[in-house]
A tleap script that builds the chain and sets N, CA, C and O, in Angstrom:
source leaprc.protein.ff14SB
mol = sequence {
  NMET THR GLU TYR PRO ALA ARG ARG ASP PRO
  LYS ARG ARG PRO THR HIE PRO GLY GLU ILE
  LEU ARG GLU ASP VAL LEU PRO SER LEU LYS
  MET THR VAL LYS ASP ALA ALA ALA ALA LEU
  GLY VAL SER ARG GLN MET LEU HIE GLY ILE
  LEU ASN GLY SER ALA ALA VAL THR PRO GLU
  MET ALA LEU ARG LEU GLY LYS PHE CYS GLY
  ASN GLY PRO ASP LEU TRP LEU ARG MET GLN
  GLN ALA HIE ASP LEU TRP GLU ALA LYS ARG
  ASN ILE ALA ALA GLU LEU ALA LYS ILE ALA
  THR HIE LYS ALA ALA ARG ALA ASP GLY LEU
  SER ALA GLY ARG ARG LEU GLU PRO GLY ARG
  ARG ALA PRO PRO PRO CGLN
}
set mol.1.N position { -9.420 -13.337 11.602 }
set mol.1.CA position { -10.270 -12.013 11.600 }
set mol.1.C position { -10.983 -12.110 10.254 }
set mol.1.O position { -10.287 -12.346 9.266 }
set mol.2.N position { -12.334 -11.949 10.110 }
set mol.2.CA position { -13.171 -11.914 9.005 }
set mol.2.C position { -13.389 -10.517 8.458 }
set mol.2.O position { -13.797 -9.653 9.234 }
set mol.3.N position { -13.171 -10.245 7.291 }
set mol.3.CA position { -13.453 -8.829 6.704 }
set mol.3.C position { -14.707 -9.073 5.827 }
set mol.3.O position { -14.848 -10.045 5.085 }
set mol.4.N position { -15.564 -8.110 5.997 }
set mol.4.CA position { -16.751 -8.056 5.115 }
set mol.4.C position { -16.666 -6.859 4.153 }
set mol.4.O position { -16.471 -5.709 4.546 }
set mol.5.N position { -16.816 -7.190 2.940 }
set mol.5.CA position { -16.585 -6.023 1.806 }
set mol.5.C position { -17.696 -4.961 2.132 }
set mol.5.O position { -18.833 -5.269 2.491 }
set mol.6.N position { -17.267 -3.753 1.976 }
set mol.6.CA position { -18.291 -2.707 2.096 }
set mol.6.C position { -19.014 -2.384 0.715 }
set mol.6.O position { -18.366 -2.486 -0.327 }
set mol.7.N position { -20.151 -2.053 0.699 }
set mol.7.CA position { -20.817 -1.663 -0.538 }
set mol.7.C position { -20.872 -0.061 -0.588 }
set mol.7.O position { -21.219 0.595 0.393 }
set mol.8.N position { -20.551 0.436 -1.644 }
set mol.8.CA position { -20.643 1.907 -1.693 }
set mol.8.C position { -21.096 2.279 -3.035 }
set mol.8.O position { -21.103 1.512 -3.998 }
set mol.9.N position { -21.491 3.554 -3.042 }
set mol.9.CA position { -22.089 4.139 -4.265 }
set mol.9.C position { -20.747 4.317 -5.186 }
set mol.9.O position { -19.763 4.919 -4.755 }
set mol.10.N position { -20.791 3.797 -6.363 }
set mol.10.CA position { -19.577 3.960 -7.334 }
set mol.10.C position { -19.321 5.493 -7.779 }
set mol.10.O position { -18.270 5.872 -8.297 }
set mol.11.N position { -20.319 6.233 -7.530 }
set mol.11.CA position { -20.199 7.622 -7.979 }
set mol.11.C position { -19.536 8.350 -6.883 }
set mol.11.O position { -19.167 9.506 -7.087 }
set mol.12.N position { -19.331 7.732 -5.629 }
set mol.12.CA position { -18.810 8.634 -4.606 }
set mol.12.C position { -17.265 8.177 -4.533 }
set mol.12.O position { -16.947 6.993 -4.647 }
set mol.13.N position { -16.386 9.152 -4.346 }
set mol.13.CA position { -14.944 8.908 -4.290 }
set mol.13.C position { -14.688 8.137 -3.084 }
set mol.13.O position { -15.187 8.455 -2.004 }
set mol.14.N position { -13.877 7.072 -3.246 }
set mol.14.CA position { -13.455 6.413 -1.947 }
set mol.14.C position { -12.659 7.225 -1.125 }
set mol.14.O position { -11.901 8.074 -1.593 }
set mol.15.N position { -12.808 6.983 0.231 }
set mol.15.CA position { -12.026 7.718 1.199 }
set mol.15.C position { -10.499 7.484 1.129 }
set mol.15.O position { -10.046 6.339 1.154 }
set mol.16.N position { -9.760 8.507 1.047 }
set mol.16.CA position { -8.365 8.359 1.019 }
set mol.16.C position { -7.779 7.959 2.408 }
set mol.16.O position { -8.103 8.567 3.428 }
set mol.17.N position { -6.916 6.929 2.409 }
set mol.17.CA position { -6.508 6.374 3.761 }
set mol.17.C position { -5.936 7.591 4.789 }
set mol.17.O position { -6.006 7.450 6.010 }
set mol.18.N position { -5.430 8.660 4.236 }
set mol.18.CA position { -4.987 9.782 5.045 }
set mol.18.C position { -6.077 10.376 5.819 }
set mol.18.O position { -5.869 10.845 6.938 }
set mol.19.N position { -7.367 10.374 5.204 }
set mol.19.CA position { -8.486 10.957 5.711 }
set mol.19.C position { -8.934 10.108 7.136 }
set mol.19.O position { -9.298 10.614 8.198 }
set mol.20.N position { -8.802 8.798 6.841 }
set mol.20.CA position { -9.233 7.925 8.041 }
set mol.20.C position { -8.164 8.235 9.185 }
set mol.20.O position { -8.576 8.389 10.335 }
set mol.21.N position { -6.760 8.335 8.890 }
set mol.21.CA position { -5.791 8.659 9.820 }
set mol.21.C position { -6.140 9.916 10.466 }
set mol.21.O position { -6.183 9.974 11.695 }
set mol.22.N position { -6.391 10.919 9.741 }
set mol.22.CA position { -6.545 12.331 10.232 }
set mol.22.C position { -7.875 12.395 11.041 }
set mol.22.O position { -7.905 12.981 12.123 }
set mol.23.N position { -8.864 11.850 10.564 }
set mol.23.CA position { -10.234 12.079 11.229 }
set mol.23.C position { -10.556 11.066 12.400 }
set mol.23.O position { -11.225 11.397 13.379 }
set mol.24.N position { -10.049 9.863 12.224 }
set mol.24.CA position { -10.366 8.630 13.089 }
set mol.24.C position { -9.296 8.266 13.988 }
set mol.24.O position { -9.391 8.279 15.215 }
set mol.25.N position { -8.216 7.924 13.287 }
set mol.25.CA position { -7.198 7.046 14.150 }
set mol.25.C position { -6.333 8.011 15.086 }
set mol.25.O position { -6.131 7.646 16.245 }
set mol.26.N position { -5.858 9.122 14.674 }
set mol.26.CA position { -5.089 9.968 15.434 }
set mol.26.C position { -5.885 10.678 16.629 }
set mol.26.O position { -5.440 10.796 17.770 }
set mol.27.N position { -7.147 11.137 16.181 }
set mol.27.CA position { -7.962 11.642 17.406 }
set mol.27.C position { -8.221 10.676 18.485 }
set mol.27.O position { -8.071 11.001 19.663 }
set mol.28.N position { -8.647 9.370 18.089 }
set mol.28.CA position { -8.846 8.321 18.974 }
set mol.28.C position { -7.648 7.949 19.766 }
set mol.28.O position { -7.787 7.482 20.897 }
set mol.29.N position { -6.577 8.117 19.280 }
set mol.29.CA position { -5.291 7.808 20.063 }
set mol.29.C position { -4.757 9.053 20.798 }
set mol.29.O position { -3.756 8.955 21.508 }
set mol.30.N position { -5.367 10.149 20.650 }
set mol.30.CA position { -4.975 11.456 21.193 }
set mol.30.C position { -3.583 11.587 20.958 }
set mol.30.O position { -2.793 11.768 21.884 }
set mol.31.N position { -3.210 11.498 19.667 }
set mol.31.CA position { -1.674 11.675 19.203 }
set mol.31.C position { -1.694 12.835 18.216 }
set mol.31.O position { -2.585 12.997 17.383 }
set mol.32.N position { -0.607 13.651 18.384 }
set mol.32.CA position { -0.332 14.858 17.477 }
set mol.32.C position { 0.421 14.169 16.148 }
set mol.32.O position { 0.924 13.047 16.221 }
set mol.33.N position { 0.437 14.872 15.081 }
set mol.33.CA position { 1.100 14.353 13.966 }
set mol.33.C position { 2.545 14.281 14.187 }
set mol.33.O position { 3.201 13.521 13.474 }
set mol.34.N position { 3.179 15.052 15.184 }
set mol.34.CA position { 4.569 14.812 15.477 }
set mol.34.C position { 4.701 13.568 16.200 }
set mol.34.O position { 5.523 12.719 15.855 }
set mol.35.N position { 3.971 13.431 17.132 }
set mol.35.CA position { 4.077 11.988 17.961 }
set mol.35.C position { 3.930 10.693 16.934 }
set mol.35.O position { 4.667 9.707 16.945 }
set mol.36.N position { 2.920 10.900 16.135 }
set mol.36.CA position { 2.540 9.801 15.135 }
set mol.36.C position { 3.569 9.560 14.132 }
set mol.36.O position { 3.810 8.427 13.715 }
set mol.37.N position { 4.243 10.713 13.700 }
set mol.37.CA position { 5.359 10.591 12.756 }
set mol.37.C position { 6.431 9.827 13.344 }
set mol.37.O position { 6.924 8.867 12.752 }
set mol.38.N position { 6.862 10.258 14.629 }
set mol.38.CA position { 7.975 9.718 15.384 }
set mol.38.C position { 7.739 8.224 15.552 }
set mol.38.O position { 8.640 7.431 15.279 }
set mol.39.N position { 6.439 7.780 16.036 }
set mol.39.CA position { 6.157 6.554 16.234 }
set mol.39.C position { 6.269 5.533 15.004 }
set mol.39.O position { 6.612 4.354 15.088 }
set mol.40.N position { 5.928 6.195 13.904 }
set mol.40.CA position { 6.049 5.520 12.446 }
set mol.40.C position { 7.226 5.500 11.891 }
set mol.40.O position { 7.466 4.767 10.932 }
set mol.41.N position { 8.198 6.384 12.478 }
set mol.41.CA position { 9.621 6.414 11.991 }
set mol.41.C position { 9.680 7.160 10.615 }
set mol.41.O position { 10.529 6.839 9.783 }
set mol.42.N position { 8.781 8.149 10.382 }
set mol.42.CA position { 8.770 8.870 9.176 }
set mol.42.C position { 8.800 10.399 9.637 }
set mol.42.O position { 8.607 10.757 10.799 }
set mol.43.N position { 9.042 11.167 8.669 }
set mol.43.CA position { 9.043 12.735 8.964 }
set mol.43.C position { 7.616 13.158 8.955 }
set mol.43.O position { 6.728 12.553 8.354 }
set mol.44.N position { 7.438 14.366 9.745 }
set mol.44.CA position { 6.146 15.007 9.758 }
set mol.44.C position { 5.654 15.384 8.372 }
set mol.44.O position { 4.462 15.238 8.101 }
set mol.45.N position { 6.514 15.861 7.482 }
set mol.45.CA position { 6.055 16.131 6.244 }
set mol.45.C position { 5.659 15.034 5.391 }
set mol.45.O position { 4.805 15.197 4.519 }
set mol.46.N position { 6.210 13.965 5.585 }
set mol.46.CA position { 5.703 12.727 4.891 }
set mol.46.C position { 4.240 12.406 5.352 }
set mol.46.O position { 3.345 12.227 4.525 }
set mol.47.N position { 4.022 12.337 6.770 }
set mol.47.CA position { 2.874 12.079 7.257 }
set mol.47.C position { 1.745 13.079 6.821 }
set mol.47.O position { 0.608 12.719 6.516 }
set mol.48.N position { 2.181 14.352 6.827 }
set mol.48.CA position { 1.191 15.507 6.515 }
set mol.48.C position { 0.762 15.254 5.111 }
set mol.48.O position { -0.405 15.425 4.757 }
set mol.49.N position { 1.759 14.823 4.265 }
set mol.49.CA position { 1.178 14.540 2.858 }
set mol.49.C position { 0.219 13.504 2.804 }
set mol.49.O position { -0.616 13.599 1.904 }
set mol.50.N position { 0.153 12.534 3.569 }
set mol.50.CA position { -0.735 11.480 3.515 }
set mol.50.C position { -1.945 11.881 4.220 }
set mol.50.O position { -3.039 11.508 3.798 }
set mol.51.N position { -1.835 12.653 5.322 }
set mol.51.CA position { -2.938 13.070 6.063 }
set mol.51.C position { -3.866 14.020 5.248 }
set mol.51.O position { -5.092 13.932 5.315 }
set mol.52.N position { -3.192 14.963 4.449 }
set mol.52.CA position { -4.147 15.828 3.478 }
set mol.52.C position { -4.353 15.211 2.173 }
set mol.52.O position { -4.910 15.885 1.307 }
set mol.53.N position { -3.974 14.000 1.912 }
set mol.53.CA position { -4.388 13.302 0.677 }
set mol.53.C position { -3.531 13.697 -0.589 }
set mol.53.O position { -3.846 13.317 -1.717 }
set mol.54.N position { -2.504 14.430 -0.346 }
set mol.54.CA position { -1.637 14.811 -1.470 }
set mol.54.C position { -0.521 13.700 -1.811 }
set mol.54.O position { 0.056 13.680 -2.898 }
set mol.55.N position { -0.276 12.784 -0.785 }
set mol.55.CA position { 0.656 11.730 -1.006 }
set mol.55.C position { -0.068 10.365 -0.792 }
set mol.55.O position { -1.019 10.288 -0.013 }
set mol.56.N position { 0.349 9.391 -1.426 }
set mol.56.CA position { -0.323 7.992 -1.521 }
set mol.56.C position { 0.370 7.212 -0.277 }
set mol.56.O position { 1.459 7.511 0.215 }
set mol.57.N position { -0.391 6.262 0.091 }
set mol.57.CA position { 0.182 5.262 1.083 }
set mol.57.C position { 0.906 4.158 0.211 }
set mol.57.O position { 0.339 3.425 -0.599 }
set mol.58.N position { 2.210 4.164 0.503 }
set mol.58.CA position { 3.119 3.262 -0.280 }
set mol.58.C position { 3.136 1.847 0.455 }
set mol.58.O position { 2.712 1.778 1.608 }
set mol.59.N position { 3.584 0.811 -0.149 }
set mol.59.CA position { 3.598 -0.409 0.572 }
set mol.59.C position { 4.353 -0.267 1.767 }
set mol.59.O position { 3.974 -0.839 2.789 }
set mol.60.N position { 5.433 0.469 1.752 }
set mol.60.CA position { 6.341 0.624 3.050 }
set mol.60.C position { 5.506 1.284 4.090 }
set mol.60.O position { 5.471 0.881 5.253 }
set mol.61.N position { 4.870 2.252 3.675 }
set mol.61.CA position { 3.969 2.985 4.596 }
set mol.61.C position { 2.829 2.259 5.098 }
set mol.61.O position { 2.465 2.414 6.264 }
set mol.62.N position { 2.198 1.421 4.248 }
set mol.62.CA position { 1.113 0.619 4.787 }
set mol.62.C position { 1.708 -0.494 5.768 }
set mol.62.O position { 0.976 -0.991 6.624 }
set mol.63.N position { 2.981 -0.860 5.642 }
set mol.63.CA position { 3.527 -1.850 6.699 }
set mol.63.C position { 3.511 -1.108 7.875 }
set mol.63.O position { 2.963 -1.601 8.861 }
set mol.64.N position { 4.144 0.258 7.953 }
set mol.64.CA position { 4.256 0.846 9.022 }
set mol.64.C position { 2.754 1.178 9.658 }
set mol.64.O position { 2.555 0.940 10.850 }
set mol.65.N position { 1.870 1.649 8.950 }
set mol.65.CA position { 0.510 1.964 9.513 }
set mol.65.C position { -0.184 0.731 10.080 }
set mol.65.O position { -0.844 0.783 11.118 }
set mol.66.N position { 0.005 -0.502 9.286 }
set mol.66.CA position { -0.533 -1.710 9.671 }
set mol.66.C position { 0.015 -2.230 11.130 }
set mol.66.O position { -0.707 -2.801 11.947 }
set mol.67.N position { 1.309 -1.962 11.311 }
set mol.67.CA position { 1.991 -2.334 12.561 }
set mol.67.C position { 1.411 -1.238 13.576 }
set mol.67.O position { 0.793 -1.634 14.564 }
set mol.68.N position { 1.577 -0.021 13.377 }
set mol.68.CA position { 1.087 1.032 14.207 }
set mol.68.C position { -0.405 0.749 14.752 }
set mol.68.O position { -0.647 0.861 15.954 }
set mol.69.N position { -1.337 0.399 13.874 }
set mol.69.CA position { -2.795 0.407 14.172 }
set mol.69.C position { -3.063 -1.127 14.471 }
set mol.69.O position { -4.164 -1.391 14.953 }
set mol.70.N position { -2.203 -2.133 14.245 }
set mol.70.CA position { -2.481 -3.423 14.586 }
set mol.70.C position { -3.471 -4.149 13.565 }
set mol.70.O position { -4.011 -5.213 13.867 }
set mol.71.N position { -3.657 -3.575 12.458 }
set mol.71.CA position { -4.633 -4.086 11.467 }
set mol.71.C position { -3.854 -4.587 10.183 }
set mol.71.O position { -4.541 -5.026 9.261 }
set mol.72.N position { -2.649 -4.562 10.063 }
set mol.72.CA position { -1.907 -5.101 8.964 }
set mol.72.C position { -1.881 -4.109 7.818 }
set mol.72.O position { -2.544 -3.072 7.807 }
set mol.73.N position { -1.016 -4.531 6.796 }
set mol.73.CA position { -0.835 -3.507 5.781 }
set mol.73.C position { -1.860 -3.633 4.595 }
set mol.73.O position { -2.001 -2.717 3.785 }
set mol.74.N position { -2.547 -4.774 4.532 }
set mol.74.CA position { -3.511 -4.952 3.450 }
set mol.74.C position { -4.667 -4.041 3.249 }
set mol.74.O position { -4.988 -3.626 2.135 }
set mol.75.N position { -5.319 -3.723 4.412 }
set mol.75.CA position { -6.293 -2.739 4.577 }
set mol.75.C position { -5.896 -1.378 3.977 }
set mol.75.O position { -6.599 -0.846 3.118 }
set mol.76.N position { -4.752 -0.814 4.443 }
set mol.76.CA position { -4.304 0.470 3.890 }
set mol.76.C position { -3.935 0.426 2.559 }
set mol.76.O position { -4.180 1.446 1.915 }
set mol.77.N position { -3.342 -0.611 1.912 }
set mol.77.CA position { -3.138 -0.702 0.455 }
set mol.77.C position { -4.509 -0.773 -0.325 }
set mol.77.O position { -4.645 -0.118 -1.358 }
set mol.78.N position { -5.425 -1.490 0.117 }
set mol.78.CA position { -6.739 -1.669 -0.489 }
set mol.78.C position { -7.421 -0.238 -0.639 }
set mol.78.O position { -7.902 0.185 -1.690 }
set mol.79.N position { -7.390 0.388 0.477 }
set mol.79.CA position { -8.024 1.811 0.547 }
set mol.79.C position { -7.275 2.568 -0.475 }
set mol.79.O position { -7.928 3.104 -1.370 }
set mol.80.N position { -5.927 2.689 -0.460 }
set mol.80.CA position { -5.244 3.554 -1.481 }
set mol.80.C position { -5.585 3.025 -2.968 }
set mol.80.O position { -5.840 3.805 -3.885 }
set mol.81.N position { -5.565 1.665 -3.111 }
set mol.81.CA position { -5.764 1.332 -4.516 }
set mol.81.C position { -7.309 1.703 -4.971 }
set mol.81.O position { -7.527 2.077 -6.123 }
set mol.82.N position { -8.305 1.584 -4.054 }
set mol.82.CA position { -9.580 1.797 -4.406 }
set mol.82.C position { -9.685 3.423 -4.678 }
set mol.82.O position { -10.434 3.856 -5.554 }
set mol.83.N position { -8.991 4.159 -3.977 }
set mol.83.CA position { -8.975 5.638 -4.190 }
set mol.83.C position { -8.346 5.977 -5.543 }
set mol.83.O position { -8.915 6.656 -6.398 }
set mol.84.N position { -7.028 5.405 -5.674 }
set mol.84.CA position { -6.182 5.717 -7.011 }
set mol.84.C position { -6.935 5.237 -8.293 }
set mol.84.O position { -6.881 5.922 -9.314 }
set mol.85.N position { -7.694 3.972 -8.248 }
set mol.85.CA position { -8.391 3.605 -9.464 }
set mol.85.C position { -9.656 4.388 -9.762 }
set mol.85.O position { -9.972 4.594 -10.933 }
set mol.86.N position { -10.365 4.816 -8.795 }
set mol.86.CA position { -11.443 5.632 -8.840 }
set mol.86.C position { -11.059 6.930 -9.462 }
set mol.86.O position { -11.679 7.321 -10.451 }
set mol.87.N position { -10.110 7.607 -8.970 }
set mol.87.CA position { -9.524 8.764 -9.633 }
set mol.87.C position { -8.966 8.637 -11.065 }
set mol.87.O position { -9.201 9.494 -11.916 }
set mol.88.N position { -8.221 7.541 -11.303 }
set mol.88.CA position { -7.706 7.250 -12.525 }
set mol.88.C position { -8.829 7.106 -13.563 }
set mol.88.O position { -8.742 7.661 -14.658 }
set mol.89.N position { -9.836 6.389 -13.224 }
set mol.89.CA position { -10.977 6.178 -14.051 }
set mol.89.C position { -11.658 7.457 -14.460 }
set mol.89.O position { -12.092 7.660 -15.594 }
set mol.90.N position { -11.718 8.267 -13.499 }
set mol.90.CA position { -12.510 9.577 -13.891 }
set mol.90.C position { -11.559 10.323 -14.707 }
set mol.90.O position { -12.051 10.945 -15.649 }
set mol.91.N position { -10.195 10.391 -14.525 }
set mol.91.CA position { -9.352 11.218 -15.276 }
set mol.91.C position { -9.200 10.747 -16.814 }
set mol.91.O position { -8.888 11.491 -17.744 }
set mol.92.N position { -9.451 9.516 -16.892 }
set mol.92.CA position { -9.186 9.064 -18.288 }
set mol.92.C position { -10.366 8.253 -18.880 }
set mol.92.O position { -10.180 7.343 -19.688 }
set mol.93.N position { -11.718 8.669 -18.392 }
set mol.93.CA position { -12.843 8.144 -18.843 }
set mol.93.C position { -13.100 8.251 -20.429 }
set mol.93.O position { -13.572 7.300 -21.052 }
set mol.94.N position { -12.794 9.341 -20.977 }
set mol.94.CA position { -13.062 9.514 -22.505 }
set mol.94.C position { -12.144 8.667 -23.132 }
set mol.94.O position { -12.536 7.997 -24.088 }
set mol.95.N position { -10.784 8.572 -22.684 }
set mol.95.CA position { -9.915 7.829 -23.427 }
set mol.95.C position { -10.335 6.204 -23.418 }
set mol.95.O position { -10.387 5.477 -24.410 }
set mol.96.N position { -10.621 5.835 -22.026 }
set mol.96.CA position { -11.278 4.473 -21.893 }
set mol.96.C position { -12.488 4.104 -22.792 }
set mol.96.O position { -12.626 2.965 -23.238 }
set mol.97.N position { -13.314 5.062 -23.027 }
set mol.97.CA position { -14.467 4.778 -23.816 }
set mol.97.C position { -14.064 4.427 -25.267 }
set mol.97.O position { -14.828 3.788 -25.990 }
set mol.98.N position { -12.867 4.850 -25.674 }
set mol.98.CA position { -12.520 4.637 -27.245 }
set mol.98.C position { -11.877 3.281 -27.275 }
set mol.98.O position { -11.607 2.854 -28.397 }
set mol.99.N position { -11.605 2.582 -26.315 }
set mol.99.CA position { -10.790 1.393 -26.331 }
set mol.99.C position { -11.808 0.099 -26.410 }
set mol.99.O position { -12.658 -0.163 -25.559 }
set mol.100.N position { -11.591 -0.527 -27.404 }
set mol.100.CA position { -12.538 -1.694 -27.603 }
set mol.100.C position { -12.084 -2.864 -26.685 }
set mol.100.O position { -10.886 -3.081 -26.507 }
set mol.101.N position { -13.045 -3.605 -26.113 }
set mol.101.CA position { -12.803 -4.787 -25.331 }
set mol.101.C position { -12.745 -5.957 -26.109 }
set mol.101.O position { -13.612 -6.285 -26.918 }
set mol.102.N position { -11.527 -6.701 -25.814 }
set mol.102.CA position { -11.293 -8.052 -26.434 }
set mol.102.C position { -11.252 -9.039 -25.473 }
set mol.102.O position { -10.719 -8.839 -24.382 }
set mol.103.N position { -11.840 -10.241 -25.819 }
set mol.103.CA position { -11.707 -11.217 -24.882 }
set mol.103.C position { -10.851 -12.315 -25.523 }
set mol.103.O position { -11.157 -12.792 -26.616 }
set mol.104.N position { -9.677 -12.745 -24.766 }
set mol.104.CA position { -8.740 -13.757 -25.172 }
set mol.104.C position { -9.270 -15.113 -25.099 }
set mol.104.O position { -10.213 -15.336 -24.341 }
set mol.105.N position { -8.793 -15.984 -25.766 }
set mol.105.CA position { -9.365 -17.516 -25.581 }
set mol.105.C position { -8.506 -17.842 -24.390 }
set mol.105.O position { -7.432 -17.295 -24.135 }
set mol.106.N position { -9.126 -18.853 -23.639 }
set mol.106.CA position { -8.364 -19.292 -22.428 }
set mol.106.C position { -7.476 -20.515 -22.843 }
set mol.106.O position { -7.853 -21.322 -23.693 }
set mol.107.N position { -6.390 -20.596 -22.256 }
set mol.107.CA position { -5.396 -21.518 -22.569 }
set mol.107.C position { -5.787 -23.028 -22.492 }
set mol.107.O position { -5.285 -23.899 -23.202 }
set mol.108.N position { -6.785 -23.238 -21.504 }
set mol.108.CA position { -7.151 -24.732 -21.394 }
set mol.108.C position { -8.372 -24.967 -22.394 }
set mol.108.O position { -9.073 -25.966 -22.240 }
set mol.109.N position { -8.606 -24.151 -23.311 }
set mol.109.CA position { -9.615 -24.493 -24.457 }
set mol.109.C position { -10.958 -24.357 -23.959 }
set mol.109.O position { -11.800 -24.806 -24.737 }
set mol.110.N position { -11.409 -23.863 -22.876 }
set mol.110.CA position { -12.735 -23.587 -22.406 }
set mol.110.C position { -13.058 -22.225 -22.645 }
set mol.110.O position { -12.174 -21.369 -22.659 }
set mol.111.N position { -14.378 -21.928 -22.852 }
set mol.111.CA position { -14.971 -20.534 -22.998 }
set mol.111.C position { -14.947 -20.203 -21.462 }
set mol.111.O position { -14.916 -21.101 -20.622 }
set mol.112.N position { -14.964 -18.772 -21.114 }
set mol.112.CA position { -15.175 -18.340 -19.776 }
set mol.112.C position { -16.306 -18.985 -19.000 }
set mol.112.O position { -16.187 -19.345 -17.829 }
set mol.113.N position { -17.379 -19.105 -19.700 }
set mol.113.CA position { -18.558 -19.520 -18.982 }
set mol.113.C position { -18.814 -21.105 -18.947 }
set mol.113.O position { -19.702 -21.553 -18.221 }
set mol.114.N position { -18.137 -21.821 -19.628 }
set mol.114.CA position { -18.367 -23.204 -19.587 }
set mol.114.C position { -17.537 -24.024 -18.752 }
set mol.114.O position { -16.330 -23.804 -18.647 }
set mol.115.N position { -18.141 -24.987 -18.135 }
set mol.115.CA position { -17.445 -25.757 -17.066 }
set mol.115.C position { -17.276 -27.203 -17.578 }
set mol.115.O position { -17.934 -27.652 -18.517 }
set mol.116.N position { -16.414 -27.847 -16.944 }
set mol.116.CA position { -16.244 -29.328 -17.262 }
set mol.116.C position { -17.275 -30.134 -16.613 }
set mol.116.O position { -17.829 -29.680 -15.612 }
set mol.117.N position { -17.590 -31.272 -17.070 }
set mol.117.CA position { -18.467 -32.242 -16.316 }
set mol.117.C position { -17.549 -32.768 -15.400 }
set mol.117.O position { -16.334 -32.770 -15.598 }
set mol.118.N position { -18.174 -33.275 -14.265 }
set mol.118.CA position { -17.307 -33.907 -13.190 }
set mol.118.C position { -16.583 -35.153 -13.921 }
set mol.118.O position { -17.155 -35.902 -14.713 }
set mol.119.N position { -15.331 -35.247 -13.554 }
set mol.119.CA position { -14.626 -36.515 -13.954 }
set mol.119.C position { -13.967 -36.206 -15.456 }
set mol.119.O position { -13.146 -37.007 -15.902 }
set mol.120.N position { -14.300 -35.163 -16.137 }
set mol.120.CA position { -13.568 -34.964 -17.490 }
set mol.120.C position { -12.485 -33.871 -17.305 }
set mol.120.O position { -12.451 -32.992 -16.444 }
set mol.121.N position { -11.637 -34.115 -18.272 }
set mol.121.CA position { -10.378 -33.268 -18.205 }
set mol.121.C position { -10.559 -32.299 -19.407 }
set mol.121.O position { -11.220 -32.601 -20.401 }
set mol.122.N position { -9.917 -31.100 -19.240 }
set mol.122.CA position { -9.830 -30.130 -20.245 }
set mol.122.C position { -9.070 -30.674 -21.373 }
set mol.122.O position { -8.163 -31.479 -21.158 }
set mol.123.N position { -9.389 -30.271 -22.636 }
set mol.123.CA position { -8.730 -30.680 -23.759 }
set mol.123.C position { -7.242 -30.155 -23.738 }
set mol.123.O position { -6.976 -29.060 -23.244 }
set mol.124.N position { -6.300 -30.959 -24.282 }
set mol.124.CA position { -4.779 -30.466 -24.280 }
set mol.124.C position { -4.776 -29.205 -25.125 }
set mol.124.O position { -5.587 -28.959 -26.018 }
set mol.125.N position { -3.695 -28.382 -24.710 }
set mol.125.CA position { -3.619 -27.125 -25.521 }
set mol.125.C position { -3.090 -27.387 -26.837 }
set mol.125.O position { -2.203 -28.221 -27.021 }
set mol.126.N position { -3.593 -26.720 -27.732 }
set mol.126.CA position { -2.944 -26.965 -29.157 }
set mol.126.C position { -1.834 -26.126 -29.600 }
set mol.126.O position { -1.324 -26.309 -30.705 }
savepdb mol mol.pdb
quit
């Protein structure tokens, strides 16, 4: 199965995976929260936390959701990660602006933009 990355406005908050479950998945399956929680093997309270965006999709929950929806855990974890990173970046933007960026030298002795000519080896590490 091929996935195509979606391009989105970086100013727009990524959708929490719980919103996808609440607005799209459960209605299309005609399932109540109670039935979905039972099918997932979790409590209704845990599922409600995810559905309302107050709880994150953990790796364990991503495995459950991936099996339940038939699309695997990676999608659910990437959605949660995108959401969490966006929120964290907004929350500490002022602090991040104060941190200088440093570029470390590569272990193979090459600069980040330099490539080896075909047939040549990288210099030995010093």
